[in-house]
C-alpha positions as CSV (number, residue, x, y, z in Angstrom):
1,M,0.2,-0.1,-0.1
2,N,1.6,3.0,-0.8
3,R,2.3,5.6,1.4
4,L,-0.2,8.9,3.1
5,K,1.2,12.0,1.9
6,L,-0.2,14.5,4.9
7,L,1.2,18.2,4.4
8,M,0.8,19.5,8.0
9,L,0.3,23.9,8.3
10,D,2.0,24.4,12.2
11,C,1.0,28.2,12.5
12,S,1.9,29.1,16.0
13,P,4.5,31.9,16.6
14,R,5.0,30.3,20.4
15,R,7.1,26.5,20.9
16,D,7.0,24.2,23.9
17,N,3.9,26.3,25.7
18,S,2.3,25.8,21.7
19,T,-1.4,25.0,22.7
20,S,-2.1,24.5,19.1
21,R,0.8,22.2,18.4
22,H,-0.2,20.3,21.4
23,F,-2.2,19.3,20.4
24,T,-1.4,18.1,17.2
25,Q,1.0,16.2,19.6
26,H,-1.5,14.8,20.7
27,L,-3.9,13.8,17.9
28,L,-2.1,13.1,15.4
29,P,-0.1,9.7,16.3
30,A,-3.5,8.3,17.4
31,M,-5.0,9.8,14.4
32,A,-2.4,8.6,12.1
33,A,-2.1,4.5,13.7
34,R,-5.9,3.9,13.1
35,L,-4.9,3.9,9.0
36,G,-2.6,0.9,9.1
37,R,-0.6,2.9,6.5
38,E,2.6,4.5,6.3
39,I,2.2,8.0,6.3
40,Q,5.4,11.4,5.3
41,I,4.7,13.8,7.2
42,T,5.9,17.3,4.8
43,R,5.8,19.8,7.8
44,R,5.8,24.0,6.7
45,D,6.7,25.8,9.8
46,L,5.1,29.2,8.9
47,G,4.7,30.4,12.9
48,A,9.0,29.9,13.2
49,E,9.0,30.5,9.7
50,P,6.8,33.2,7.7
51,L,6.3,32.8,4.2
52,P,7.0,36.2,2.0
53,A,4.8,39.3,2.4
54,I,2.7,39.5,-0.4
55,T,4.2,41.8,-3.4
56,E,2.8,44.3,-5.7
57,A,4.2,42.0,-8.4
58,Y,2.2,38.5,-7.4
59,A,-0.8,41.4,-6.7
60,E,-0.6,42.6,-10.6
61,S,-0.5,39.1,-11.4
62,L,-4.0,38.4,-9.5
63,V,-5.6,39.9,-12.1
64,L,-4.2,39.1,-14.6
65,P,-4.8,35.6,-17.1
66,A,-2.7,32.9,-15.8
67,D,-0.4,32.5,-18.7
68,V,0.1,36.1,-19.1
69,A,1.1,36.5,-14.9
70,K,3.5,34.0,-15.9
71,E,5.1,35.3,-19.0
72,R,5.1,38.6,-16.2
73,F,5.6,37.8,-13.1
74,G,7.2,34.6,-13.2
75,A,10.5,35.2,-10.3
76,A,7.6,36.5,-8.4
77,L,5.1,33.9,-8.5
78,S,8.2,31.4,-7.7
79,V,6.7,31.1,-4.2
80,S,2.9,30.1,-5.0
81,D,4.1,27.5,-7.7
82,G,6.1,25.9,-5.1
83,L,3.5,26.2,-2.1
84,I,0.4,24.9,-4.6
85,R,3.0,21.9,-5.5
86,E,3.4,20.9,-1.9
87,L,-0.7,21.1,-1.1
88,D,-1.4,19.0,-4.7
89,E,1.1,16.7,-4.0
90,A,-0.3,15.6,-0.7
91,D,-2.9,13.2,0.3
92,M,-4.5,14.8,3.0
93,L,-4.3,18.5,5.0
94,W,-3.6,19.4,8.6
95,I,-3.7,23.0,10.2
96,S,-2.3,23.2,13.9
97,T,-3.5,26.5,14.6
98,P,-4.7,29.1,17.2
99,V,-6.9,31.5,17.0
100,H,-6.0,35.4,16.3
101,N,-8.2,38.0,17.0
102,F,-11.5,35.5,16.1
103,T,-10.5,34.3,13.1
104,V,-7.2,32.6,11.0
105,P,-3.1,34.2,12.6
106,A,-1.5,36.2,10.3
107,V,0.6,33.8,8.3
108,L,-2.0,30.8,7.6
109,K,-3.7,34.1,5.8
110,N,-0.4,34.5,3.8
111,W,-0.8,30.4,2.9
112,I,-3.9,31.3,2.0
113,D,-2.9,34.4,-0.2
114,L,-0.5,32.3,-2.2
115,V,-2.2,29.6,-2.9
116,V,-6.0,31.1,-3.8
117,R,-4.8,32.4,-7.3
118,R,-7.4,32.1,-10.6
119,D,-6.5,29.8,-12.9
120,V,-4.7,28.1,-10.9
121,T,-6.6,26.4,-8.4
122,F,-9.3,28.6,-9.2
123,T,-11.5,29.2,-11.7
124,T,-14.2,31.5,-12.1
125,T,-17.9,30.7,-13.5
126,E,-21.3,32.6,-14.5
127,R,-21.8,30.3,-11.1
128,G,-19.3,31.7,-9.2
129,K,-15.7,30.4,-8.0
130,V,-15.4,26.8,-8.4
131,G,-12.3,24.5,-7.3
132,L,-9.9,23.3,-9.8
133,L,-7.9,21.5,-7.0
134,R,-9.2,18.0,-6.0
135,D,-10.5,17.0,-2.7
136,R,-8.7,15.8,0.3
137,P,-9.7,15.2,4.1
138,T,-8.7,18.3,5.4
139,F,-7.7,18.3,9.4
140,V,-7.7,21.6,11.7
141,A,-6.5,21.1,15.1
142,V,-7.5,24.8,16.9
143,T,-6.9,26.1,20.1
144,A,-8.0,30.0,21.4
145,G,-8.0,31.2,24.9
146,G,-11.5,32.7,24.7
147,A,-14.7,30.5,24.7
148,M,-15.7,30.0,21.0
149,F,-17.2,27.2,19.3
150,R,-19.9,26.6,21.9
151,E,-23.2,28.0,22.3
152,P,-24.3,29.9,23.6
153,S,-21.0,31.5,22.2
154,L,-19.2,34.4,23.8
155,Q,-16.7,35.4,21.5
156,P,-17.1,35.7,17.5
157,D,-16.6,32.9,15.0
158,F,-14.7,34.1,11.6
159,F,-12.7,31.2,11.5
160,R,-14.3,28.5,10.7
161,P,-16.8,30.0,8.1
162,Y,-14.2,31.7,7.0
163,L,-11.7,29.0,6.8
164,R,-14.6,26.5,5.2
165,A,-14.9,29.1,2.6
166,V,-11.8,30.1,1.3
167,L,-10.5,26.5,1.6
168,G,-13.8,25.6,-0.7
169,V,-12.8,27.9,-3.0
170,I,-10.0,26.1,-4.5
171,G,-11.3,22.4,-4.0
172,L,-10.8,21.8,-0.3
173,E,-14.5,20.5,0.8
174,D,-13.6,17.3,3.2
175,I,-12.3,19.8,6.4
176,T,-12.8,18.2,10.6
177,F,-12.8,20.6,13.1
178,M,-10.7,19.4,16.0
179,H,-10.9,22.3,18.7
180,A,-9.8,23.4,22.8
181,T,-10.7,26.5,23.2
182,G,-11.5,28.8,26.3
183,L,-7.7,27.8,27.4
184,A,-7.3,31.3,28.7
185,F,-9.4,30.7,31.6
186,A,-7.5,27.4,32.0
187,D,-5.2,27.0,35.2
188,E,-3.0,24.3,33.3
189,P,-4.2,25.0,29.9
190,L,-1.7,22.1,28.5
191,A,-3.3,19.6,30.6
192,V,-7.2,20.9,29.0
193,V,-5.3,20.6,25.9
194,E,-4.4,16.8,26.6
195,T,-8.3,16.2,28.2
196,K,-9.6,17.3,24.8
197,A,-8.1,15.8,22.2
198,A,-8.4,12.5,24.5
199,Q,-12.3,13.4,24.3
200,W,-12.0,14.2,20.6
201,L,-10.9,10.8,19.7
202,R,-13.2,8.6,22.0
203,E,-16.1,10.2,21.8
204,C,-16.3,12.6,17.8
205,E,-15.1,11.3,15.6
206,P,-14.1,7.9,16.2
207,R,-13.8,7.3,12.7
208,A,-12.4,10.2,11.2
209,M,-9.4,8.4,9.9
210,S,-9.8,5.2,9.6
211,A,-8.7,2.9,7.2
212,D,-11.5,2.7,5.9
213,N,-13.0,6.5,5.8
214,T,-8.7,7.1,3.3
215,S,-9.2,3.7,1.6
216,S,-9.8,5.9,-1.6
217,I,-6.9,7.5,-1.4
218,A,-4.0,6.5,-3.5
């Protein structure tokens, strides 16, 4: 059986005390064990090594047809081309991230801005934007200090609706959110994260990353 290629985006600028990194460390090995397949992980640590900011040339390229943009702004598109190729080669996407100010961190937003490209990862039709990438399982391990993702919510949630919408634009619709929130009120947030990870593995999505659920992945 072929290896499963997993692209991991680590978005926290924190290291040992990062709750999102800790969450992933407790979720991913257990979920991967359910597959019964070898996993090859490509890790892009956006928190420690942020991508370059969007340039004027890159922004200008976005309003042009893809072939014209490539001819005129090829050098400015090289980082984007590499990120899109990296994503396209992955069988699964894993995003490990905190919430910053009700939504995605700037480093993740920058990655998104570099992979969402007209005529490359999506096309515009009379019915709206249509993704050009194949769908694949996408897992989002997200932590937040505030009391989000609950009913009644004490904070607005722009994180999940935005991420569903923007990933859907490029064709990624099979998205599973795993969350541990309210950590700012916890005496030991890393311990709470461990408890939340165990609870999720036990109760919430027992088949999300099972062999049956990923049997169609090449």
